[in-house]
C-alpha positions in Angstrom: 80.8 113.9 95.6 79.6 115.6 92.2 77.3 114.7 89.7 78.4 117.6 87.3 79.7 116.5 83.9 83.3 115.0 84.0 84.2 116.3 80.5 83.7 120.0 80.6 87.2 121.7 79.8 89.1 118.5 80.7 92.5 117.9 79.1 92.0 114.5 77.7 95.7 113.4 77.7 95.7 114.2 81.5 92.7 111.9 82.2 94.2 109.1 80.2 97.5 109.5 81.7 95.9 109.3 85.2 93.7 106.4 84.3 96.8 104.5 83.1 98.5 105.3 86.4 95.4 103.9 88.3 95.6 100.6 86.1 98.9 100.2 86.7 98.7 100.5 90.5 96.0 98.0 90.5 98.3 95.7 88.7 101.3 96.1 91.0 99.4 96.4 94.1 97.6 93.0 93.6 100.3 91.0 92.1 103.2 92.2 94.2 102.8 90.0 97.1 102.8 86.6 95.2 105.5 84.4 94.5 105.1 84.0 90.7 105.0 87.8 90.3 107.9 89.1 88.1 110.5 91.3 90.0 109.9 94.1 87.8 106.2 94.5 89.3 107.6 94.5 92.9 108.8 97.2 95.0 112.4 96.5 96.2 113.8 99.5 97.9 117.1 99.1 96.2 116.4 100.1 92.7 113.5 101.7 90.6 111.2 98.8 89.1 107.9 99.3 87.2 106.1 99.0 90.3 108.1 102.3 91.7 107.1 104.4 88.5 103.4 104.4 89.5 103.3 106.7 92.6 105.5 109.4 90.7 102.9 109.4 88.0 100.2 110.2 90.6 102.0 113.0 92.0 102.9 114.5 88.5 99.1 114.3 87.7 98.2 115.9 90.9 100.8 118.7 90.1 99.4 119.3 86.8 95.7 119.4 87.6 96.4 121.5 90.8 98.2 124.2 88.9 95.4 124.2 86.3 92.3 124.0 88.5 93.5 126.4 91.1 94.5 129.2 88.7 90.7 128.8 87.4 89.3 129.0 90.9 91.1 132.1 91.8 90.0 133.8 88.6 86.4 132.9 89.2 86.2 133.1 93.2 89.0 135.4 94.3 92.3 134.2 95.9 91.0 134.1 99.6 88.1 131.9 98.8 90.1 129.7 96.6 92.7 129.1 99.4 90.1 128.3 101.8 88.5 125.8 99.6 91.5 123.8 98.7 92.8 123.8 102.3 89.4 122.4 103.2 89.5 119.7 100.5 93.0 118.7 101.3 92.3 118.4 105.1 89.2 116.3 104.0 91.6 114.0 101.9 93.7 113.8 105.1 90.6 112.4 107.0 89.9 110.2 104.3 93.3 108.8 104.6 93.2 108.1 108.2 89.8 106.1 107.4 90.9 103.9 104.6 94.3 103.1 105.8 93.3 100.6 108.4 95.3 100.3 111.6 95.6 97.0 113.4 94.9 96.9 117.2 97.2 99.1 119.1 96.7 97.2 122.5 98.2 93.6 121.9 96.3 92.3 125.0 93.0 93.9 123.8 92.8 95.6 127.2 91.9 99.1 128.1 94.5 99.2 130.8 97.3 98.6 128.1 95.9 101.1 125.7 95.7 103.7 128.6 99.3 103.0 129.7 100.8 103.4 126.1 99.8 107.2 126.0 99.0 109.1 123.0 102.4 109.2 121.3 103.1 105.6 121.6 99.6 104.8 120.3 99.8 106.7 117.2 103.6 106.8 116.3 103.7 103.5 114.4 100.6 104.0 112.4 102.0 107.6 111.7 105.1 106.1 110.4 104.0 102.8 108.8 100.1 103.1 107.9 98.7 106.5 107.4 101.5 107.9 105.2 100.6 106.1 102.0 99.3 107.6 98.7 96.2 109.7 99.5 98.1 111.3 102.6 101.1 112.1 100.5 99.0 113.6 97.8 97.1 115.8 100.5 100.4 116.7 102.5 102.5 117.4 99.3 99.6 119.5 97.7 99.6 121.7 101.1 103.3 121.9 101.1 103.5 123.5 97.6 100.3 125.6 98.0 102.2 128.8 98.8 103.9 128.7 95.4 101.3 127.2 93.2 100.5 130.3 91.5 104.2 131.7 91.5 106.3 131.7 88.3 108.3 129.0 87.2 111.6 130.0 88.6 110.3 130.2 92.1 108.6 127.1 92.0 111.8 125.4 90.9 113.7 126.8 93.7 111.1 125.7 96.2 111.2 122.4 94.8 115.3 122.4 95.1 114.8 123.9 98.7 112.6 121.0 99.6 115.1 118.4 98.1 117.9 119.9 100.0 116.0 119.8 103.1 115.3 116.2 102.8 118.9 115.4 102.0 119.8 117.4 105.2 117.3 115.8 107.4 118.1 112.5 106.0 121.8 112.7 106.7 120.9 114.2 110.3 118.5 111.1 111.3 115.7 110.5 108.8 117.0 107.8 106.5 118.0 105.6 109.1 114.6 106.3 111.0 112.5 105.5 108.1 114.4 102.4 107.3 114.3 101.0 110.9 111.7 98.7 112.1 108.8 99.3 111.7 109.9 100.6 108.4 108.1 103.6 106.7 106.1 103.6 103.6 106.4 106.0 100.5 108.8 108.0 101.9 107.4 108.3 105.3 106.0 111.6 106.9 108.6 113.8 105.6 108.4 112.2 102.2 106.4 115.3 100.9 109.8 117.0 100.6 110.9 114.8 97.7 107.4 113.9 96.4 107.6 117.9 95.6 109.7 116.9 92.7 107.1 115.1 90.5 104.5 117.4 91.7 106.5 120.7 90.7 107.4 119.1 87.4 103.7 118.4 86.9 102.8 122.3 87.4 105.6 123.1 84.7 103.9 120.4 82.5 100.7 122.2 82.9 102.4 125.8 82.0 103.6 124.0 78.8 100.4 122.5 77.6 97.6 124.8 79.1 99.5 128.2 78.6 100.8 127.4 75.1 99.5 129.3 72.1 98.7 126.3 70.2 100.4 123.2 70.4 102.9 123.0 73.1 106.8 122.4 72.7 106.9 118.7 72.7 110.5 118.3 71.8 111.4 120.9 74.5 109.2 118.6 77.0 111.1 115.5 76.1 114.3 117.3 76.1 113.7 118.1 80.0 112.3 114.6 80.7 115.7 113.1 79.4 117.7 115.7 81.6 115.5 114.8 84.8 116.0 111.0 84.2 119.6 111.4 83.4 120.0 113.4 86.6 118.3 110.8 88.6 120.5 108.1 87.4 123.7 110.5 87.9 122.4 110.7 91.5 122.0 107.2 91.9 125.7 106.5 91.1 126.7 107.7 94.5 125.3 104.2 95.7 128.3 102.7 94.5 130.3 104.3 97.3 128.7 101.7 99.5 129.8 98.7 97.6 131.3 96.0 100.1 134.6 94.8 99.3 135.0 91.1 98.7 137.1 90.4 101.7 134.5 92.1 104.0 131.2 90.6 102.9 131.2 87.9 105.3 132.1 90.3 108.3 129.3 92.7 107.1 126.5 90.3 106.2 124.4 91.1 109.1 124.4 94.9 108.8 121.9 96.3 106.1 122.2 100.0 106.4 125.4 101.9 105.6 127.1 103.4 108.8 127.1 106.7 107.1 124.1 106.3 104.5 124.3 110.1 103.1 128.0 110.8 102.9 130.8 108.4 103.8 133.8 109.6 105.7 136.3 111.8 103.8 139.1 109.1 104.4 136.9 106.5 102.4 136.3 109.1 99.7 140.1 109.7 99.4 140.7 106.1 98.9 137.9 105.3 96.4 138.4 104.5 92.8 136.2 107.0 91.1 136.5 104.9 87.8 134.0 102.5 89.1 131.4 105.2 89.9 128.8 104.1 87.8 125.4 102.6 88.9 123.2 100.2 87.0 120.4 102.0 85.1 116.8 102.1 86.3 114.8 98.8 86.1 118.1 96.8 86.4 118.6 95.3 89.7 121.9 96.0 91.8 124.4 93.1 91.1 125.5 90.6 93.5 127.9 87.8 93.9 126.1 84.3 94.0 127.2 81.4 95.8 128.5 78.2 94.0 126.2 75.4 94.7 128.9 72.6 94.8 131.7 74.5 96.7 129.6 77.0 98.8 132.0 79.7 97.7 131.1 82.8 96.1 131.1 83.0 92.2 133.8 85.2 90.4 131.0 86.3 88.1 128.2 88.9 88.8 124.5 87.8 88.6 121.3 89.6 89.1 118.4 89.0 91.6 117.1 86.5 89.0 118.7 83.9 90.9 116.3 84.4 93.9 113.8 82.2 92.0 116.0 79.2 93.4 114.3 79.6 96.6 112.0 76.8 97.7 108.5 77.2 96.0 106.0 79.3 98.0 108.9 81.3 99.6 109.0 85.1 98.5 112.4 85.9 97.3 114.6 87.5 99.7 116.3 90.8 98.9 120.1 90.2 100.3 121.8 92.9 98.1 122.7 94.6 101.4 125.4 92.1 102.0 127.2 93.5 98.8 126.1 97.0 98.8 124.9 98.8 102.1 121.6 100.5 102.0 122.2 104.2 101.4 120.6 107.4 100.5 121.5 107.4 96.9 119.8 104.4 95.7 116.7 104.6 94.1 114.4 103.9 97.0 110.7 104.6 97.5 110.5 103.7 101.1 112.9 106.4 101.8 111.7 108.6 99.1 115.4 109.4 97.8 116.4 112.3 95.5 117.8 110.0 92.9 114.5 108.0 92.8 112.1 111.2 92.5 114.1 112.9 90.1 114.2 110.1 87.6 110.4 109.4 88.4 109.4 112.9 87.3 111.5 112.7 84.3 110.0 109.5 83.3 106.6 110.8 84.1 107.0 113.9 81.8 108.1 111.4 79.0 104.9 109.3 79.6 102.7 112.3 79.6 104.0 113.7 76.3 103.3 110.2 74.8 99.8 110.4 76.0 99.3 113.9 74.7 100.5 112.9 71.2 98.3 110.0 71.2 95.3 111.6 72.7 95.3 115.3 72.1 97.0 115.2 68.7 95.9 111.9 67.1 92.5 111.7 69.1 93.0 108.2 70.4 91.3 107.1 73.7 90.9 103.9 75.8 87.6 103.8 77.4 89.1 102.0 80.5 91.5 104.8 81.2 88.9 107.3 80.9 86.7 105.7 83.4 89.6 105.3 85.9 91.2 108.7 85.1 88.0 110.7 85.5 87.1 109.2 88.8 90.5 108.1 90.3 89.4 108.6 94.0 86.6 106.5 93.6 88.8 103.9 91.9 91.3 104.1 94.6 88.9 103.5 97.4 86.9 100.8 95.6 90.2 99.0 94.4 91.2 98.5 98.2 87.7 96.9 99.2 87.5 94.7 96.3 91.4 93.6 97.0 90.3 92.6 100.5 87.4 90.7 99.2 89.5 88.6 96.6 92.9 88.1 98.0 91.8 86.2 101.1 91.2 83.3 98.5 94.6 83.4 96.8 97.7 81.9 98.5 101.3 83.6 98.2 102.4 80.4 96.5 99.5 80.1 94.1 100.2 79.0 90.5 100.5 81.7 87.9 97.2 80.9 86.2 95.4 81.2 89.5 96.7 84.5 90.7 96.2 85.8 87.0 92.5 84.8 87.1 92.2 86.3 90.6 93.7 89.4 89.2 91.3 89.6 86.4 88.4 89.2 88.7 89.6 91.8 90.9 90.3 94.3 88.0 87.0 93.5 86.4 84.9 93.8 89.4 86.6 97.4 90.2 86.2 98.6 86.6 82.4 97.5 86.7 81.8 99.5 89.8 83.8 102.5 88.6 82.1 102.3 85.2 78.7 102.2 86.7 79.4 105.4 88.8 80.6 107.1 85.4 77.5 106.0 83.6 75.4 107.3 86.6 77.3 110.7 86.1 78.6 110.3 90.0 82.1 111.3 90.4 83.8 111.1 93.8 85.7 114.3 94.9 86.6 116.2 97.8 
């Protein structure tokens, strides 16, 4: 915890960008579990929705700030002291993650004999996969992962990023994609997710170079150009998901199989017979298509419809994602659960584009939003408090609650969180590790 001024030498656009990201996280985290929530505000694991853009923004901001502050610390404290300090702080963040991400009782019967019989690994393997590796843990582990290259030149950092992505690809081909998607499924990429979370984090360090290292105004058109390249590459990678479309005559026989048999690379004989003219995936934010069932005849429609048809489910029942009947889950789809390369590459490019917008609005035009400043300068406090307030408000909201009630509950949750974080700001108290 620090009571030092939060405004000294800060880059306003970074604080505003981070504050926007925190506010977006509050929105999708609270609303995502309710029936009335629009699909774009939910995580789907099969394509990139608005909800999926939030965490790459966090890692982008982490990389930007890490590059900026670590360089300053080395200059004032020396390399050894700076490394020791950052490792200590990141391990502290790991500890915070283990505390704030609550784990349910591991012994179902509640007896000591059952817990003792489980052993150490059986006791922690589910929390390690499902509970602990969420946002804070990924920030800590990814930052530790890139620490060896954080002061290196751009070329080395980019090579490190590419090597991390290739390692994730190879491990996913070996076992990891199937493992992280098996029950109980992982969260946010699972324990090896840091390999691809490195992509937006390293892009954040490059953005820091472009802004903090510029003589005068940074080359914004150059940054926008690269953001478009990254988003385009992410979509191009996602086109590989079309290799896993299920032929219409096999839909019924494959309906019970969610994951592709070869989720990273189909067998060569399948590639030989594939029509490459159809290898074009839906753009981000557009759900994968599926063939709906005609209500009268019970047979599949000839046309293609989106998941909006899910809203025909009975009231109170959360729409189910059954896209796997028509396209098997695979490594090339934009999937936050698996931390796929297509998703993180697109997310890094989008983060860069959104940051440039904030730079123009804040550092050039001088605009600021007080709410974003409050959340952006005290993001860790906002994150911890929002979890506590969510636990206090959400028990009074049912999943099938009407829209006005869910919206009112969200505004209560959001307002309480803002008031507490704003109070800390006015008291000059900032939660840091």
